[in-house]
C-alpha positions as CSV (number, residue, x, y, z in Angstrom):
1,M,77.5,107.4,116.2
2,S,75.7,110.1,114.3
3,S,75.3,113.7,115.5
4,P,72.3,115.9,114.7
5,Q,74.2,117.8,112.0
6,I,76.1,114.8,110.5
7,L,74.3,111.4,110.0
8,Y,76.2,108.2,109.6
9,E,74.9,104.8,108.6
10,V,76.3,101.6,107.2
11,T,74.5,99.7,104.5
12,D,76.1,96.7,102.6
13,R,79.6,97.7,103.7
14,V,79.1,101.3,102.5
15,G,79.4,104.0,105.1
16,V,77.1,106.9,104.2
17,V,77.9,110.3,105.8
18,T,75.1,112.8,105.4
19,L,75.4,116.5,106.0
20,N,72.2,117.3,107.9
21,R,71.3,121.0,108.0
22,P,68.8,121.0,105.2
23,E,67.1,124.2,106.4
24,V,70.3,126.1,105.5
25,M,71.4,123.9,102.5
26,N,73.7,122.0,104.8
27,A,76.0,125.0,105.4
28,F,78.7,124.5,107.9
29,G,77.9,125.9,111.3
30,G,78.5,125.2,115.0
31,T,80.5,122.0,115.5
32,M,79.5,120.6,112.1
33,R,83.1,120.6,110.7
34,E,84.4,118.7,113.8
35,D,81.4,116.3,113.6
36,L,82.2,115.6,110.0
37,L,85.8,114.8,110.8
38,K,84.7,112.4,113.6
39,M,82.2,110.6,111.3
40,L,84.9,110.1,108.6
41,Q,87.4,108.9,111.2
42,Q,84.8,106.4,112.3
43,A,84.2,105.2,108.8
44,E,88.0,104.9,108.3
45,A,88.4,102.8,111.4
46,D,85.3,100.6,110.8
47,K,86.6,97.3,109.2
48,G,83.1,96.6,108.1
49,V,83.1,99.6,105.8
50,R,84.7,99.2,102.4
51,C,83.5,102.3,100.7
52,V,82.4,105.8,101.9
53,V,79.7,108.1,100.4
54,I,79.4,111.7,101.4
55,T,76.1,113.3,100.6
56,G,73.6,116.0,101.8
57,A,70.1,115.9,103.3
58,G,67.3,117.7,101.5
59,K,67.8,119.5,98.2
60,A,71.4,120.6,98.6
61,F,74.8,118.9,99.0
62,C,76.4,121.8,100.9
63,A,76.3,125.6,100.5
64,G,79.6,126.1,102.2
65,G,80.0,128.2,105.3
66,D,77.1,129.7,107.3
67,I,77.2,133.3,106.1
68,A,74.9,134.5,108.9
69,S,77.4,133.4,111.5
70,M,80.2,135.1,109.5
71,A,78.3,138.4,109.7
72,E,77.9,138.0,113.4
73,M,81.7,137.5,113.8
74,Q,82.4,140.6,111.6
75,A,80.0,142.6,113.7
76,K,82.1,141.8,116.8
77,N,85.4,142.3,114.8
78,D,86.2,138.7,115.8
79,A,88.1,136.5,113.5
80,S,89.6,134.3,116.2
81,V,87.9,131.1,115.1
82,I,89.0,131.3,111.5
83,P,92.3,129.4,111.9
84,Q,90.6,126.6,113.8
85,R,87.8,126.3,111.2
86,M,90.3,126.2,108.4
87,K,92.5,123.7,110.3
88,V,89.5,121.3,110.7
89,G,88.5,121.7,107.0
90,G,92.0,120.8,106.0
91,Q,92.0,117.7,108.3
92,V,88.8,116.6,106.6
93,V,90.3,116.9,103.2
94,N,93.5,115.2,104.1
95,L,91.6,112.3,105.7
96,I,89.5,111.8,102.6
97,R,92.6,111.7,100.4
98,S,94.7,109.4,102.8
99,M,91.9,107.0,103.7
100,A,92.5,103.5,102.3
101,K,89.0,103.3,101.1
102,P,87.2,104.9,98.0
103,V,85.3,108.0,99.0
104,I,82.4,109.1,96.7
105,A,80.7,112.4,96.7
106,G,77.0,111.9,96.1
107,V,76.1,115.5,95.1
108,N,72.4,115.5,95.4
109,G,72.0,119.3,94.9
110,A,73.8,122.6,95.1
111,A,77.5,122.5,96.1
112,A,79.0,125.9,96.7
113,G,82.1,127.3,98.4
114,A,83.5,124.9,100.9
115,G,80.8,122.4,99.8
116,M,82.2,122.3,96.3
117,N,85.7,121.9,97.6
118,L,84.6,119.1,100.0
119,M,83.2,117.4,96.9
120,L,86.5,117.9,95.0
121,A,88.4,116.2,97.8
122,C,86.5,113.0,97.2
123,D,87.9,110.3,94.9
124,M,84.9,110.3,92.6
125,R,81.9,112.6,92.2
126,F,78.4,111.6,91.1
127,A,75.9,114.4,90.8
128,A,72.1,114.7,90.3
129,Q,71.0,116.3,87.1
130,S,69.7,119.3,89.1
131,A,73.0,119.9,90.9
132,R,74.7,123.3,90.6
133,F,78.3,124.2,91.5
134,S,80.0,127.5,92.5
135,E,83.4,128.6,93.9
136,S,81.3,131.3,95.5
137,F,83.9,132.7,97.9
138,V,84.7,135.7,95.7
139,K,81.1,136.8,95.8
140,I,81.6,137.7,99.5
141,A,85.2,138.8,99.0
142,L,86.7,135.7,100.6
143,V,89.5,133.4,99.4
144,P,88.7,129.7,98.5
145,D,89.6,127.3,101.2
146,W,89.2,123.5,102.1
147,G,92.1,122.9,99.6
148,G,90.1,124.2,96.7
149,T,92.9,126.2,95.1
150,Y,94.8,122.9,94.8
151,L,92.0,120.5,94.2
152,L,90.2,122.4,91.5
153,T,93.5,123.3,89.7
154,Q,94.5,119.6,89.7
155,V,91.2,118.8,87.9
156,V,90.7,121.6,85.4
157,G,94.0,123.4,85.1
158,T,95.2,126.8,86.2
159,A,93.3,129.0,83.6
160,K,89.9,127.4,84.2
161,A,90.4,127.4,88.0
162,M,91.2,131.1,87.8
163,E,88.0,131.7,85.9
164,L,85.8,129.7,88.2
165,M,87.3,131.1,91.4
166,M,87.6,134.7,90.2
167,N,84.1,135.1,88.9
168,G,82.3,132.7,91.3
169,D,79.5,132.0,88.8
170,R,77.4,128.9,89.0
171,I,77.8,126.1,86.5
172,D,75.3,123.3,85.9
173,A,76.0,119.5,86.0
174,T,76.5,119.3,82.3
175,E,79.3,121.8,82.3
176,A,80.8,120.3,85.4
177,L,80.9,117.0,83.6
178,R,82.4,118.5,80.5
179,I,85.4,120.1,82.4
180,G,86.1,117.0,84.4
181,I,84.7,117.9,87.8
182,L,82.2,115.0,87.7
183,N,82.4,111.3,86.9
184,R,78.7,111.0,86.1
185,I,75.4,112.8,86.0
186,V,72.4,110.8,87.4
187,P,68.7,111.5,87.0
188,D,67.3,113.1,90.2
189,D,64.7,110.4,90.8
190,T,67.2,107.5,90.7
191,F,70.2,109.4,92.1
192,R,70.6,107.7,95.5
193,D,70.0,104.2,94.1
194,E,72.6,104.6,91.4
195,V,75.2,106.0,93.7
196,M,74.7,103.2,96.2
197,T,74.8,100.6,93.4
198,F,78.2,101.9,92.4
199,A,79.4,102.2,96.0
200,R,78.4,98.6,96.7
201,Q,80.3,97.5,93.6
202,L,83.5,99.0,95.1
203,A,82.7,97.7,98.6
204,N,82.6,94.1,97.1
205,G,86.0,94.6,95.3
206,P,89.4,93.6,96.6
207,A,89.9,96.2,99.4
208,N,93.7,96.2,99.6
209,T,94.0,96.4,95.8
210,L,91.6,99.4,95.7
211,A,93.6,101.1,98.5
212,H,96.8,100.7,96.4
213,I,95.1,102.0,93.3
214,K,93.8,105.1,95.1
215,R,97.3,105.8,96.4
216,A,99.0,105.1,93.1
217,I,96.7,107.5,91.2
218,Y,97.5,110.3,93.6
219,V,101.2,109.6,93.4
220,G,100.8,109.7,89.6
221,A,98.9,112.9,89.8
222,T,101.3,114.8,91.9
223,G,104.6,113.1,91.6
224,T,107.0,112.1,88.7
225,L,106.8,109.1,86.4
226,S,109.6,107.6,88.4
227,D,107.6,108.0,91.6
228,A,104.6,106.3,89.9
229,L,106.7,103.4,88.6
230,Q,108.3,102.8,92.0
231,Y,105.0,102.8,93.8
232,E,103.4,100.4,91.2
233,M,106.3,98.0,91.7
234,Q,105.8,98.0,95.5
235,A,102.1,97.7,95.3
236,Q,102.1,94.9,92.7
237,E,104.5,92.9,94.8
238,S,102.4,93.5,97.9
239,V,99.2,92.1,96.4
240,F,100.4,89.5,93.9
241,L,100.3,86.5,96.4
242,S,97.2,87.8,98.3
243,D,94.1,85.6,98.6
244,N,92.2,88.1,96.5
245,A,94.7,88.1,93.7
246,R,94.7,84.3,93.7
247,E,90.8,84.3,93.7
248,G,90.7,86.9,90.9
249,I,93.1,84.9,88.6
250,R,91.2,81.6,89.3
251,A,87.9,83.2,88.6
252,F,89.2,84.6,85.3
253,L,90.5,81.2,84.2
254,E,87.3,79.5,85.3
255,K,85.2,82.2,83.5
256,R,83.2,83.1,86.6
257,A,82.7,86.2,88.8
258,A,85.4,86.6,91.5
259,K,84.3,86.5,95.1
260,F,86.8,88.7,97.0
261,S,87.2,88.4,100.8
């Protein structure tokens, strides 16, 4: 079930989670973090969903935290909600990474602060040509969160992560693609259609195999070569006699497209 601030719909086995505060560039406020976590948990549990897309309503993906609400907290000298907000953000990031389904960030516009790090937590990232990106925390003298210090460093390395996080300047989609933050740049007018076409392609793939590939890549990214080899062996043994592997091999030999269950 959707909430006013987070929309959720399923189309062609693709669960689309939409951040829905377009009047403030989808900045996180109120219970929006908790609602996002619930929608992602719903997508994870839904056996009819084979791929998840996270995107934003209106012209932005997500501007990060609601700065006006932060100012109100500072005026009251009240930081009591900070640990809970960061805990929920961490739960969102961990769920995206552990979910046995591909998660695509459909970055339809600006992604800043926590919005950029939410994007980085996703398995793949497609952006509209007009999208802009910023690790903007330093501009208001805050420290990057939502796992950004880990996620960005994994993608671009320590020196580039230091630069982006210490100056907080915006970069455009072309630069984000060049440094490896994005998989693809898509024209604004065809953005949603192209993201959904790719998501449907994954949704029609062999789900258990894709889950193993996702896990194997993250093992390879953070573990040792021995860890990766061990996981590959376990995963291959697990899928080799599956119905999908049998269908895939038959389809290859018969020179036709496979139809995975």
